[in-house]
All heavy atoms as a GROMACS GRO file, in nm:
protein
  631
    1MET      N    1   7.369  18.789   0.911
    1MET     CA    2   7.482  18.739   0.982
    1MET      C    3   7.537  18.620   0.907
    1MET      O    4   7.464  18.524   0.876
    1MET     CB    5   7.437  18.702   1.123
    1MET     CG    6   7.548  18.680   1.211
    1MET     SD    7   7.469  18.641   1.364
    1MET     CE    8   7.573  18.682   1.484
    2THR      N    9   7.667  18.621   0.880
    2THR     CA   10   7.724  18.509   0.806
    2THR      C   11   7.799  18.414   0.902
    2THR      O   12   7.845  18.454   1.009
    2THR     CB   13   7.829  18.559   0.703
    2THR    OG1   14   7.931  18.624   0.776
    2THR    CG2   15   7.761  18.654   0.605
    3LYS      N   16   7.796  18.293   0.861
    3LYS     CA   17   7.864  18.189   0.942
    3LYS      C   18   8.004  18.172   0.893
    3LYS      O   19   8.025  18.168   0.774
    3LYS     CB   20   7.784  18.052   0.932
    3LYS     CG   21   7.651  18.061   1.000
    3LYS     CD   22   7.593  17.921   0.994
    3LYS     CE   23   7.457  17.918   1.060
    3LYS     NZ   24   7.393  17.789   1.055
    4THR      N   25   8.088  18.165   0.985
    4THR     CA   26   8.228  18.138   0.947
    4THR      C   27   8.271  18.000   0.988
    4THR      O   28   8.225  17.950   1.094
    4THR     CB   29   8.326  18.236   1.008
    4THR    OG1   30   8.313  18.232   1.151
    4THR    CG2   31   8.294  18.382   0.965
    5LYS      N   32   8.344  17.935   0.906
    5LYS     CA   33   8.392  17.804   0.941
    5LYS      C   34   8.523  17.814   1.013
    5LYS      O   35   8.609  17.891   0.973
    5LYS     CB   36   8.412  17.722   0.814
    5LYS     CG   37   8.283  17.686   0.742
    5LYS     CD   38   8.313  17.600   0.621
    5LYS     CE   39   8.183  17.560   0.554
    5LYS     NZ   40   8.209  17.477   0.438
    6LYS      N   41   8.538  17.728   1.111
    6LYS     CA   42   8.660  17.726   1.190
    6LYS      C   43   8.752  17.624   1.118
    6LYS      O   44   8.714  17.515   1.081
    6LYS     CB   45   8.641  17.677   1.333
    6LYS     CG   46   8.574  17.783   1.416
    6LYS     CD   47   8.562  17.738   1.555
    6LYS     CE   48   8.495  17.832   1.640
    6LYS     NZ   49   8.485  17.790   1.786
    7LEU      N   50   8.873  17.669   1.093
    7LEU     CA   51   8.970  17.578   1.029
    7LEU      C   52   9.028  17.491   1.143
    7LEU      O   53   9.062  17.537   1.252
    7LEU     CB   54   9.083  17.654   0.966
    7LEU     CG   55   9.042  17.745   0.849
    7LEU    CD1   56   9.163  17.823   0.805
    7LEU    CD2   57   8.990  17.659   0.735
    8GLN      N   58   9.038  17.366   1.105
    8GLN     CA   59   9.094  17.272   1.198
    8GLN      C   60   9.239  17.253   1.165
    8GLN      O   61   9.273  17.213   1.050
    8GLN     CB   62   9.025  17.135   1.197
    8GLN     CG   63   8.885  17.142   1.255
    8GLN     CD   64   8.824  17.000   1.259
    8GLN    OE1   65   8.870  16.913   1.189
    8GLN    NE2   66   8.712  16.990   1.337
    9VAL      N   67   9.324  17.282   1.258
    9VAL     CA   68   9.468  17.258   1.236
    9VAL      C   69   9.513  17.143   1.318
    9VAL      O   70   9.495  17.146   1.444
    9VAL     CB   71   9.548  17.388   1.280
    9VAL    CG1   72   9.695  17.363   1.260
    9VAL    CG2   73   9.496  17.506   1.202
   10SER      N   74   9.554  17.044   1.253
   10SER     CA   75   9.595  16.927   1.326
   10SER      C   76   9.748  16.917   1.323
   10SER      O   77   9.810  16.913   1.216
   10SER     CB   78   9.536  16.796   1.267
   10SER     OG   79   9.582  16.781   1.136
   11GLU      N   80   9.809  16.928   1.437
   11GLU     CA   81   9.951  16.922   1.450
   11GLU      C   82   9.987  16.783   1.505
   11GLU      O   83   9.927  16.746   1.605
   11GLU     CB   84  10.007  17.028   1.536
   11GLU     CG   85   9.997  17.166   1.479
   11GLU     CD   86  10.061  17.274   1.572
   11GLU    OE1   87  10.148  17.231   1.655
   11GLU    OE2   88  10.023  17.388   1.562
   12THR      N   89  10.081  16.719   1.444
   12THR     CA   90  10.126  16.594   1.494
   12THR      C   91  10.262  16.617   1.548
   12THR      O   92  10.358  16.657   1.481
   12THR     CB   93  10.136  16.488   1.383
   12THR    OG1   94  10.002  16.477   1.318
   12THR    CG2   95  10.174  16.354   1.434
   13ILE      N   96  10.271  16.592   1.676
   13ILE     CA   97  10.401  16.609   1.744
   13ILE      C   98  10.449  16.469   1.771
   13ILE      O   99  10.386  16.388   1.840
   13ILE     CB  100  10.387  16.684   1.874
   13ILE    CG1  101  10.330  16.826   1.851
   13ILE    CG2  102  10.520  16.689   1.951
   13ILE    CD1  103  10.299  16.904   1.975
   14ILE      N  104  10.563  16.438   1.715
   14ILE     CA  105  10.624  16.307   1.735
   14ILE      C  106  10.717  16.312   1.851
   14ILE      O  107  10.819  16.384   1.844
   14ILE     CB  108  10.697  16.260   1.605
   14ILE    CG1  109  10.596  16.256   1.491
   14ILE    CG2  110  10.764  16.129   1.626
   14ILE    CD1  111  10.660  16.231   1.354
   15VAL      N  112  10.685  16.238   1.949
   15VAL     CA  113  10.771  16.227   2.066
   15VAL      C  114  10.849  16.093   2.064
   15VAL      O  115  10.780  15.991   2.051
   15VAL     CB  116  10.684  16.238   2.199
   15VAL    CG1  117  10.775  16.221   2.320
   15VAL    CG2  118  10.612  16.369   2.202
   16PRO      N  119  10.978  16.093   2.068
   16PRO     CA  120  11.051  15.970   2.064
   16PRO      C  121  11.012  15.881   2.182
   16PRO      O  122  10.982  15.931   2.295
   16PRO     CB  123  11.201  16.013   2.073
   16PRO     CG  124  11.201  16.157   2.041
   16PRO     CD  125  11.063  16.208   2.079
   17SER      N  126  11.023  15.751   2.167
   17SER     CA  127  10.993  15.659   2.272
   17SER      C  128  11.106  15.670   2.383
   17SER      O  129  11.210  15.717   2.363
   17SER     CB  130  10.991  15.515   2.216
   17SER     OG  131  11.113  15.480   2.169
   18LYS      N  132  11.072  15.612   2.502
   18LYS     CA  133  11.167  15.619   2.607
   18LYS      C  134  11.302  15.549   2.570
   18LYS      O  135  11.412  15.606   2.596
   18LYS     CB  136  11.115  15.546   2.733
   18LYS     CG  137  11.022  15.629   2.817
   18LYS     CD  138  10.986  15.552   2.944
   18LYS     CE  139  10.875  15.626   3.015
   18LYS     NZ  140  10.837  15.556   3.137
   19PRO      N  141  11.296  15.429   2.507
   19PRO     CA  142  11.426  15.372   2.465
   19PRO      C  143  11.504  15.461   2.376
   19PRO      O  144  11.623  15.472   2.385
   19PRO     CB  145  11.383  15.243   2.396
   19PRO     CG  146  11.256  15.206   2.462
   19PRO     CD  147  11.187  15.338   2.485
   20GLN      N  148  11.434  15.525   2.280
   20GLN     CA  149  11.509  15.616   2.185
   20GLN      C  150  11.564  15.736   2.257
   20GLN      O  151  11.672  15.776   2.229
   20GLN     CB  152  11.413  15.659   2.070
   20GLN     CG  153  11.485  15.739   1.962
   20GLN     CD  154  11.604  15.661   1.904
   20GLN    OE1  155  11.584  15.549   1.862
   20GLN    NE2  156  11.717  15.723   1.896
   21GLN      N  157  11.488  15.791   2.356
   21GLN     CA  158  11.539  15.900   2.430
   21GLN      C  159  11.663  15.865   2.513
   21GLN      O  160  11.755  15.941   2.521
   21GLN     CB  161  11.430  15.960   2.522
   21GLN     CG  162  11.319  16.028   2.448
   21GLN     CD  163  11.204  16.071   2.539
   21GLN    OE1  164  11.207  16.044   2.660
   21GLN    NE2  165  11.106  16.138   2.487
   22ILE      N  166  11.662  15.747   2.572
   22ILE     CA  167  11.770  15.702   2.645
   22ILE      C  168  11.894  15.679   2.559
   22ILE      O  169  12.006  15.721   2.587
   22ILE     CB  170  11.735  15.571   2.722
   22ILE    CG1  171  11.638  15.605   2.837
   22ILE    CG2  172  11.862  15.506   2.782
   22ILE    CD1  173  11.584  15.485   2.909
   23LEU      N  174  11.877  15.621   2.443
   23LEU     CA  175  11.987  15.603   2.344
   23LEU      C  176  12.042  15.735   2.299
   23LEU      O  177  12.160  15.750   2.286
   23LEU     CB  178  11.941  15.519   2.223
   23LEU     CG  179  11.918  15.372   2.253
   23LEU    CD1  180  11.860  15.309   2.128
   23LEU    CD2  181  12.047  15.306   2.290
   24ASP      N  182  11.954  15.834   2.278
   24ASP     CA  183  11.999  15.969   2.243
   24ASP      C  184  12.087  16.028   2.353
   24ASP      O  185  12.192  16.090   2.321
   24ASP     CB  186  11.882  16.061   2.215
   24ASP     CG  187  11.806  16.024   2.086
   24ASP    OD1  188  11.861  15.949   2.006
   24ASP    OD2  189  11.692  16.068   2.074
   25LEU      N  190  12.054  16.010   2.475
   25LEU     CA  191  12.132  16.063   2.587
   25LEU      C  192  12.268  15.990   2.595
   25LEU      O  193  12.369  16.052   2.614
   25LEU     CB  194  12.059  16.045   2.721
   25LEU     CG  195  11.958  16.154   2.762
   25LEU    CD1  196  11.901  16.122   2.898
   25LEU    CD2  197  12.016  16.292   2.762
   26LEU      N  198  12.265  15.863   2.573
   26LEU     CA  199  12.383  15.781   2.592
   26LEU      C  200  12.481  15.800   2.474
   26LEU      O  201  12.601  15.779   2.493
   26LEU     CB  202  12.351  15.631   2.600
   26LEU     CG  203  12.281  15.587   2.733
   26LEU    CD1  204  12.235  15.446   2.725
   26LEU    CD2  205  12.375  15.606   2.851
   27THR      N  206  12.436  15.846   2.360
   27THR     CA  207  12.521  15.865   2.248
   27THR      C  208  12.582  16.006   2.242
   27THR      O  209  12.671  16.035   2.158
   27THR     CB  210  12.451  15.833   2.110
   27THR    OG1  211  12.333  15.916   2.105
   27THR    CG2  212  12.413  15.695   2.102
   28ARG      N  213  12.543  16.092   2.339
   28ARG     CA  214  12.610  16.224   2.344
   28ARG      C  215  12.755  16.204   2.376
   28ARG      O  216  12.792  16.112   2.441
   28ARG     CB  217  12.539  16.315   2.447
   28ARG     CG  218  12.390  16.341   2.422
   28ARG     CD  219  12.342  16.438   2.524
   28ARG     NE  220  12.357  16.386   2.661
   28ARG     CZ  221  12.322  16.454   2.771
   28ARG    NH1  222  12.261  16.566   2.759
   28ARG    NH2  223  12.344  16.402   2.889
   29ASP      N  224  12.836  16.309   2.341
   29ASP     CA  225  12.979  16.303   2.380
   29ASP      C  226  12.998  16.296   2.529
   29ASP      O  227  13.089  16.224   2.573
   29ASP     CB  228  13.052  16.422   2.320
   29ASP     CG  229  13.065  16.416   2.173
   29ASP    OD1  230  13.057  16.302   2.114
   29ASP    OD2  231  13.079  16.521   2.109
   30CYS      N  232  12.919  16.367   2.604
   30CYS     CA  233  12.940  16.371   2.750
   30CYS      C  234  12.866  16.256   2.816
   30CYS      O  235  12.882  16.232   2.937
   30CYS     CB  236  12.895  16.504   2.809
   30CYS     SG  237  12.719  16.534   2.784
   31GLY      N  238  12.783  16.177   2.745
   31GLY     CA  239  12.710  16.062   2.801
   31GLY      C  240  12.599  16.115   2.893
   31GLY      O  241  12.544  16.225   2.872
   32ALA      N  242  12.560  16.030   2.991
   32ALA     CA  243  12.452  16.068   3.077
   32ALA      C  244  12.479  16.003   3.215
   32ALA      O  245  12.536  15.894   3.224
   32ALA     CB  246  12.318  16.017   3.024
   33THR      N  247  12.429  16.067   3.319
   33THR     CA  248  12.439  16.005   3.452
   33THR      C  249  12.318  15.919   3.478
   33THR      O  250  12.221  15.926   3.407
   33THR     CB  251  12.444  16.120   3.560
   33THR    OG1  252  12.316  16.187   3.562
   33THR    CG2  253  12.557  16.213   3.536
   34LEU      N  254  12.336  15.834   3.580
   34LEU     CA  255  12.226  15.743   3.612
   34LEU      C  256  12.099  15.830   3.657
   34LEU      O  257  11.991  15.795   3.619
   34LEU     CB  258  12.266  15.656   3.728
   34LEU     CG  259  12.168  15.545   3.768
   34LEU    CD1  260  12.146  15.446   3.660
   34LEU    CD2  261  12.212  15.479   3.896
   35ALA      N  262  12.120  15.940   3.723
   35ALA     CA  263  12.013  16.023   3.763
   35ALA      C  264  11.940  16.085   3.648
   35ALA      O  265  11.817  16.089   3.644
   35ALA     CB  266  12.063  16.136   3.858
   36GLN      N  267  12.014  16.128   3.545
   36GLN     CA  268  11.954  16.180   3.419
   36GLN      C  269  11.866  16.077   3.350
   36GLN      O  270  11.756  16.103   3.307
   36GLN     CB  271  12.060  16.237   3.327
   36GLN     CG  272  12.130  16.361   3.376
   36GLN     CD  273  12.243  16.397   3.287
   36GLN    OE1  274  12.308  16.309   3.229
   36GLN    NE2  275  12.277  16.523   3.285
   37LEU      N  276  11.921  15.959   3.344
   37LEU     CA  277  11.849  15.850   3.272
   37LEU      C  278  11.728  15.808   3.349
   37LEU      O  279  11.619  15.788   3.295
   37LEU     CB  280  11.943  15.725   3.255
   37LEU     CG  281  12.063  15.747   3.162
   37LEU    CD1  282  12.159  15.630   3.170
   37LEU    CD2  283  12.016  15.771   3.018
   38ALA      N  284  11.739  15.796   3.480
   38ALA     CA  285  11.625  15.755   3.564
   38ALA      C  286  11.514  15.862   3.563
   38ALA      O  287  11.397  15.829   3.554
   38ALA     CB  288  11.672  15.729   3.706
   39THR      N  289  11.554  15.989   3.561
   39THR     CA  290  11.454  16.099   3.558
   39THR      C  291  11.382  16.100   3.422
   39THR      O  292  11.260  16.117   3.424
   39THR     CB  293  11.521  16.235   3.585
   39THR    OG1  294  11.588  16.230   3.714
   39THR    CG2  295  11.425  16.346   3.581
   40LEU      N  296  11.455  16.086   3.320
   40LEU     CA  297  11.399  16.087   3.186
   40LEU      C  298  11.294  15.974   3.169
   40LEU      O  299  11.184  16.001   3.121
   40LEU     CB  300  11.510  16.072   3.080
   40LEU     CG  301  11.455  16.046   2.936
   40LEU    CD1  302  11.410  16.179   2.880
   40LEU    CD2  303  11.560  15.987   2.851
   41ALA      N  304  11.331  15.859   3.213
   41ALA     CA  305  11.240  15.741   3.194
   41ALA      C  306  11.143  15.725   3.306
   41ALA      O  307  11.050  15.642   3.299
   41ALA     CB  308  11.326  15.617   3.184
   42ASN      N  309  11.155  15.805   3.416
   42ASN     CA  310  11.067  15.792   3.534
   42ASN      C  311  11.078  15.651   3.591
   42ASN      O  312  10.983  15.588   3.624
   42ASN     CB  313  10.926  15.832   3.497
   42ASN     CG  314  10.840  15.858   3.626
   42ASN    OD1  315  10.897  15.893   3.723
   42ASN    ND2  316  10.713  15.841   3.614
   43TRP      N  317  11.202  15.599   3.601
   43TRP     CA  318  11.231  15.471   3.653
   43TRP      C  319  11.318  15.490   3.780
   43TRP      O  320  11.380  15.591   3.804
   43TRP     CB  321  11.319  15.390   3.557
   43TRP     CG  322  11.249  15.343   3.432
   43TRP    CD1  323  11.112  15.335   3.418
   43TRP    CD2  324  11.308  15.310   3.313
   43TRP    NE1  325  11.090  15.292   3.285
   43TRP    CE2  326  11.207  15.274   3.225
   43TRP    CE3  327  11.440  15.299   3.268
   43TRP    CZ2  328  11.230  15.234   3.091
   43TRP    CZ3  329  11.467  15.261   3.139
   43TRP    CH2  330  11.363  15.226   3.053
   44LEU      N  331  11.324  15.386   3.862
   44LEU     CA  332  11.411  15.384   3.981
   44LEU      C  333  11.549  15.349   3.926
   44LEU      O  334  11.571  15.293   3.821
   44LEU     CB  335  11.364  15.280   4.076
   44LEU     CG  336  11.228  15.309   4.144
   44LEU    CD1  337  11.184  15.190   4.230
   44LEU    CD2  338  11.240  15.435   4.229
   45PRO      N  339  11.653  15.384   4.010
   45PRO     CA  340  11.790  15.366   3.966
   45PRO      C  341  11.821  15.214   3.932
   45PRO      O  342  11.890  15.189   3.831
   45PRO     CB  343  11.875  15.411   4.083
   45PRO     CG  344  11.792  15.516   4.149
   45PRO     CD  345  11.648  15.468   4.135
   46HIS      N  346  11.768  15.126   4.010
   46HIS     CA  347  11.799  14.982   3.982
   46HIS      C  348  11.736  14.936   3.850
   46HIS      O  349  11.789  14.853   3.782
   46HIS     CB  350  11.759  14.891   4.100
   46HIS     CG  351  11.613  14.880   4.120
   46HIS    ND1  352  11.537  14.967   4.198
   46HIS    CD2  353  11.522  14.787   4.070
   46HIS    CE1  354  11.412  14.934   4.200
   46HIS    NE2  355  11.398  14.826   4.125
   47SER      N  356  11.620  14.988   3.821
   47SER     CA  357  11.556  14.960   3.689
   47SER      C  358  11.638  15.016   3.572
   47SER      O  359  11.648  14.955   3.469
   47SER     CB  360  11.413  15.015   3.681
   47SER     OG  361  11.335  14.963   3.790
   48THR      N  362  11.689  15.134   3.591
   48THR     CA  363  11.770  15.199   3.490
   48THR      C  364  11.898  15.120   3.466
   48THR      O  365  11.939  15.095   3.348
   48THR     CB  366  11.802  15.340   3.530
   48THR    OG1  367  11.687  15.409   3.569
   48THR    CG2  368  11.875  15.416   3.416
   49ARG      N  369  11.962  15.068   3.573
   49ARG     CA  370  12.084  14.987   3.559
   49ARG      C  371  12.047  14.858   3.485
   49ARG      O  372  12.125  14.813   3.398
   49ARG     CB  373  12.144  14.956   3.695
   49ARG     CG  374  12.224  15.071   3.751
   49ARG     CD  375  12.303  15.027   3.876
   49ARG     NE  376  12.309  15.139   3.961
   49ARG     CZ  377  12.227  15.160   4.067
   49ARG    NH1  378  12.128  15.081   4.095
   49ARG    NH2  379  12.243  15.265   4.144
   50ALA      N  380  11.936  14.798   3.519
   50ALA     CA  381  11.895  14.679   3.450
   50ALA      C  382  11.875  14.702   3.299
   50ALA      O  383  11.908  14.621   3.215
   50ALA     CB  384  11.764  14.625   3.516
   51TYR      N  385  11.821  14.818   3.265
   51TYR     CA  386  11.800  14.858   3.125
   51TYR      C  387  11.934  14.861   3.056
   51TYR      O  388  11.950  14.813   2.943
   51TYR     CB  389  11.720  14.983   3.109
   51TYR     CG  390  11.683  15.012   2.969
   51TYR    CD1  391  11.578  14.942   2.903
   51TYR    CD2  392  11.759  15.102   2.893
   51TYR    CE1  393  11.551  14.969   2.773
   51TYR    CE2  394  11.728  15.130   2.758
   51TYR     CZ  395  11.627  15.060   2.701
   51TYR     OH  396  11.592  15.083   2.568
   52LEU      N  397  12.033  14.926   3.120
   52LEU     CA  398  12.170  14.936   3.067
   52LEU      C  399  12.224  14.796   3.042
   52LEU      O  400  12.290  14.766   2.942
   52LEU     CB  401  12.258  15.015   3.158
   52LEU     CG  402  12.232  15.166   3.170
   52LEU    CD1  403  12.319  15.230   3.272
   52LEU    CD2  404  12.238  15.233   3.036
   53THR      N  405  12.203  14.704   3.135
   53THR     CA  406  12.252  14.563   3.115
   53THR      C  407  12.183  14.502   2.997
   53THR      O  408  12.244  14.432   2.916
   53THR     CB  409  12.217  14.480   3.242
   53THR    OG1  410  12.285  14.542   3.358
   53THR    CG2  411  12.258  14.340   3.225
   54GLY      N  412  12.052  14.533   2.975
   54GLY     CA  413  11.984  14.484   2.860
   54GLY      C  414  12.039  14.535   2.728
   54GLY      O  415  12.052  14.462   2.628
   55LEU      N  416  12.083  14.663   2.733
   55LEU     CA  417  12.144  14.721   2.615
   55LEU      C  418  12.277  14.649   2.586
   55LEU      O  419  12.313  14.623   2.470
   55LEU     CB  420  12.168  14.867   2.632
   55LEU     CG  421  12.047  14.960   2.628
   55LEU    CD1  422  12.081  15.105   2.660
   55LEU    CD2  423  11.975  14.953   2.490
   56ARG      N  424  12.352  14.617   2.689
   56ARG     CA  425  12.481  14.543   2.671
   56ARG      C  426  12.453  14.408   2.610
   56ARG      O  427  12.530  14.363   2.521
   56ARG     CB  428  12.549  14.531   2.804
   56ARG     CG  429  12.619  14.656   2.849
   56ARG     CD  430  12.699  14.626   2.975
   56ARG     NE  431  12.760  14.751   3.024
   56ARG     CZ  432  12.722  14.816   3.132
   56ARG    NH1  433  12.625  14.772   3.210
   56ARG    NH2  434  12.786  14.926   3.168
   57LYS      N  435  12.349  14.342   2.653
   57LYS     CA  436  12.316  14.205   2.603
   57LYS      C  437  12.275  14.214   2.454
   57LYS      O  438  12.287  14.116   2.382
   57LYS     CB  439  12.208  14.143   2.688
   57LYS     CG  440  12.257  14.096   2.819
   57LYS     CD  441  12.147  14.028   2.900
   57LYS     CE  442  12.198  13.982   3.035
   57LYS     NZ  443  12.093  13.914   3.114
   58LYS      N  444  12.221  14.327   2.415
   58LYS     CA  445  12.180  14.343   2.274
   58LYS      C  446  12.300  14.382   2.184
   58LYS      O  447  12.281  14.397   2.064
   58LYS     CB  448  12.077  14.449   2.263
   58LYS     CG  449  11.940  14.410   2.319
   58LYS     CD  450  11.831  14.520   2.307
   58LYS     CE  451  11.705  14.473   2.365
   58LYS     NZ  452  11.604  14.584   2.356
   59GLY      N  453  12.417  14.403   2.246
   59GLY     CA  454  12.533  14.427   2.166
   59GLY      C  455  12.594  14.570   2.171
   59GLY      O  456  12.697  14.594   2.116
   60HIS      N  457  12.528  14.659   2.246
   60HIS     CA  458  12.580  14.794   2.264
   60HIS      C  459  12.702  14.784   2.357
   60HIS      O  460  12.701  14.713   2.457
   60HIS     CB  461  12.474  14.886   2.324
   60HIS     CG  462  12.361  14.912   2.237
   60HIS    ND1  463  12.359  15.004   2.136
   60HIS    CD2  464  12.238  14.853   2.227
   60HIS    CE1  465  12.244  15.007   2.072
   60HIS    NE2  466  12.170  14.915   2.130
   61VAL      N  467  12.802  14.862   2.321
   61VAL     CA  468  12.917  14.873   2.415
   61VAL      C  469  12.904  14.999   2.493
   61VAL      O  470  12.901  15.109   2.440
   61VAL     CB  471  13.053  14.873   2.329
   61VAL    CG1  472  13.167  14.888   2.424
   61VAL    CG2  473  13.067  14.749   2.252
   62ILE      N  474  12.885  14.980   2.626
   62ILE     CA  475  12.861  15.094   2.712
   62ILE      C  476  12.987  15.117   2.801
   62ILE      O  477  13.026  15.026   2.872
   62ILE     CB  478  12.736  15.070   2.799
   62ILE    CG1  479  12.613  15.061   2.707
   62ILE    CG2  480  12.715  15.192   2.892
   62ILE    CD1  481  12.486  15.031   2.777
   63ASP      N  482  13.038  15.238   2.789
   63ASP     CA  483  13.152  15.277   2.864
   63ASP      C  484  13.106  15.363   2.982
   63ASP      O  485  13.007  15.441   2.970
   63ASP     CB  486  13.247  15.359   2.778
   63ASP     CG  487  13.371  15.395   2.852
   63ASP    OD1  488  13.421  15.317   2.931
   63ASP    OD2  489  13.423  15.505   2.820
   64SER      N  490  13.170  15.344   3.096
   64SER     CA  491  13.134  15.428   3.215
   64SER      C  492  13.261  15.485   3.275
   64SER      O  493  13.366  15.412   3.279
   64SER     CB  494  13.053  15.356   3.316
   64SER     OG  495  13.128  15.256   3.383
   65ASP      N  496  13.260  15.604   3.316
   65ASP     CA  497  13.372  15.662   3.387
   65ASP      C  498  13.321  15.748   3.500
   65ASP      O  499  13.206  15.800   3.493
   65ASP     CB  500  13.465  15.739   3.293
   65ASP     CG  501  13.393  15.845   3.212
   65ASP    OD1  502  13.271  15.841   3.206
   65ASP    OD2  503  13.460  15.928   3.152
   66LYS      N  504  13.404  15.768   3.600
   66LYS     CA  505  13.367  15.841   3.718
   66LYS      C  506  13.448  15.970   3.724
   66LYS      O  507  13.568  15.966   3.733
   66LYS     CB  508  13.386  15.760   3.841
   66LYS     CG  509  13.305  15.801   3.963
   66LYS     CD  510  13.318  15.695   4.070
   66LYS     CE  511  13.216  15.726   4.177
   66LYS     NZ  512  13.218  15.622   4.282
   67VAL      N  513  13.382  16.083   3.717
   67VAL     CA  514  13.447  16.212   3.722
   67VAL      C  515  13.385  16.291   3.836
   67VAL      O  516  13.267  16.311   3.842
   67VAL     CB  517  13.433  16.289   3.591
   67VAL    CG1  518  13.496  16.421   3.597
   67VAL    CG2  519  13.484  16.208   3.472
   68ASP      N  520  13.477  16.336   3.931
   68ASP     CA  521  13.426  16.407   4.050
   68ASP      C  522  13.320  16.336   4.124
   68ASP      O  523  13.222  16.398   4.174
   68ASP     CB  524  13.381  16.548   4.002
   68ASP     CG  525  13.493  16.634   3.946
   68ASP    OD1  526  13.606  16.611   3.984
   68ASP    OD2  527  13.460  16.716   3.857
   69GLY      N  528  13.333  16.206   4.133
   69GLY     CA  529  13.235  16.127   4.213
   69GLY      C  530  13.106  16.096   4.143
   69GLY      O  531  13.016  16.040   4.200
   70VAL      N  532  13.092  16.135   4.018
   70VAL     CA  533  12.967  16.111   3.938
   70VAL      C  534  13.000  16.022   3.822
   70VAL      O  535  13.085  16.047   3.742
   70VAL     CB  536  12.910  16.243   3.888
   70VAL    CG1  537  12.780  16.215   3.807
   70VAL    CG2  538  12.878  16.337   4.008
   71ARG      N  539  12.930  15.909   3.820
   71ARG     CA  540  12.952  15.807   3.710
   71ARG      C  541  12.869  15.854   3.591
   71ARG      O  542  12.747  15.885   3.601
   71ARG     CB  543  12.912  15.670   3.755
   71ARG     CG  544  12.942  15.565   3.649
   71ARG     CD  545  12.947  15.428   3.704
   71ARG     NE  546  13.048  15.406   3.808
   71ARG     CZ  547  13.178  15.392   3.783
   71ARG    NH1  548  13.221  15.390   3.660
   71ARG    NH2  549  13.263  15.368   3.883
   72ARG      N  550  12.929  15.850   3.474
   72ARG     CA  551  12.865  15.886   3.348
   72ARG      C  552  12.875  15.761   3.252
   72ARG      O  553  12.975  15.697   3.248
   72ARG     CB  554  12.933  16.002   3.280
   72ARG     CG  555  12.921  16.128   3.370
   72ARG     CD  556  12.963  16.249   3.292
   72ARG     NE  557  12.866  16.298   3.201
   72ARG     CZ  558  12.757  16.369   3.235
   72ARG    NH1  559  12.731  16.400   3.361
   72ARG    NH2  560  12.668  16.406   3.144
   73TYR      N  561  12.763  15.735   3.187
   73TYR     CA  562  12.753  15.623   3.094
   73TYR      C  563  12.745  15.674   2.955
   73TYR      O  564  12.681  15.777   2.929
   73TYR     CB  565  12.631  15.535   3.125
   73TYR     CG  566  12.630  15.476   3.269
   73TYR    CD1  567  12.573  15.545   3.373
   73TYR    CD2  568  12.693  15.353   3.287
   73TYR    CE1  569  12.574  15.488   3.499
   73TYR    CE2  570  12.691  15.299   3.415
   73TYR     CZ  571  12.634  15.366   3.519
   73TYR     OH  572  12.638  15.313   3.647
   74ARG      N  573  12.810  15.606   2.860
   74ARG     CA  574  12.815  15.642   2.723
   74ARG      C  575  12.817  15.522   2.633
   74ARG      O  576  12.888  15.426   2.662
   74ARG     CB  577  12.937  15.726   2.708
   74ARG     CG  578  12.967  15.782   2.569
   74ARG     CD  579  13.096  15.862   2.566
   74ARG     NE  580  13.109  15.958   2.677
   74ARG     CZ  581  13.190  15.940   2.781
   74ARG    NH1  582  13.266  15.835   2.790
   74ARG    NH2  583  13.192  16.029   2.878
   75ILE      N  584  12.747  15.522   2.523
   75ILE     CA  585  12.754  15.412   2.424
   75ILE      C  586  12.866  15.446   2.331
   75ILE      O  587  12.874  15.553   2.272
   75ILE     CB  588  12.623  15.403   2.349
   75ILE    CG1  589  12.513  15.345   2.440
   75ILE    CG2  590  12.642  15.311   2.227
   75ILE    CD1  591  12.382  15.323   2.368
   76THR      N  592  12.966  15.356   2.323
   76THR     CA  593  13.077  15.374   2.242
   76THR      C  594  13.066  15.309   2.101
   76THR      O  595  13.118  15.350   2.008
   76THR     CB  596  13.209  15.328   2.308
   76THR    OG1  597  13.194  15.191   2.342
   76THR    CG2  598  13.242  15.407   2.434
   77SER      N  599  12.982  15.203   2.098
   77SER     CA  600  12.956  15.141   1.969
   77SER      C  601  12.825  15.066   1.979
   77SER      O  602  12.783  15.018   2.088
   77SER     CB  603  13.063  15.047   1.923
   77SER     OG  604  13.069  14.933   2.002
   78SER      N  605  12.752  15.063   1.868
   78SER     CA  606  12.621  14.996   1.861
   78SER      C  607  12.629  14.869   1.780
   78SER      O  608  12.716  14.859   1.691
   78SER     CB  609  12.516  15.094   1.801
   78SER     OG  610  12.503  15.207   1.884
   79PRO      N  611  12.536  14.774   1.801
   79PRO     CA  612  12.538  14.654   1.714
   79PRO      C  613  12.508  14.688   1.572
   79PRO      O  614  12.436  14.784   1.545
   79PRO     CB  615  12.432  14.566   1.777
   79PRO     CG  616  12.337  14.660   1.849
   79PRO     CD  617  12.426  14.779   1.894
   80GLU      N  618  12.559  14.609   1.483
   80GLU     CA  619  12.531  14.626   1.340
   80GLU      C  620  12.386  14.593   1.317
   80GLU      O  621  12.335  14.492   1.364
   80GLU     CB  622  12.623  14.541   1.256
   80GLU     CG  623  12.772  14.579   1.263
   80GLU     CD  624  12.801  14.715   1.213
   80GLU    OE1  625  12.742  14.756   1.114
   80GLU    OE2  626  12.885  14.786   1.276
   81ALA      N  627  12.321  14.668   1.232
   81ALA     CA  628  12.176  14.644   1.200
   81ALA      C  629  12.159  14.538   1.092
   81ALA      O  630  12.237  14.506   1.019
   81ALA     CB  631  12.111  14.775   1.158
   0.00000   0.00000   0.00000
């Protein structure tokens, strides 16, 4: 009886951080709703709004508009690196 060696396959899955995921949502053409952002980050709505305020303080220009009673947020420009 021969012994066989098991090959170890190591897969590295890179998951973006919460801030990066939020920025990705906000930079889409359609933007993101507060509910989408809060669900993604697993935060309460007031914490999500506070994070948006922090992004504004860092220099991001965040535009919001209300369509059919739903407010959508979108980053229109980012601070220079």
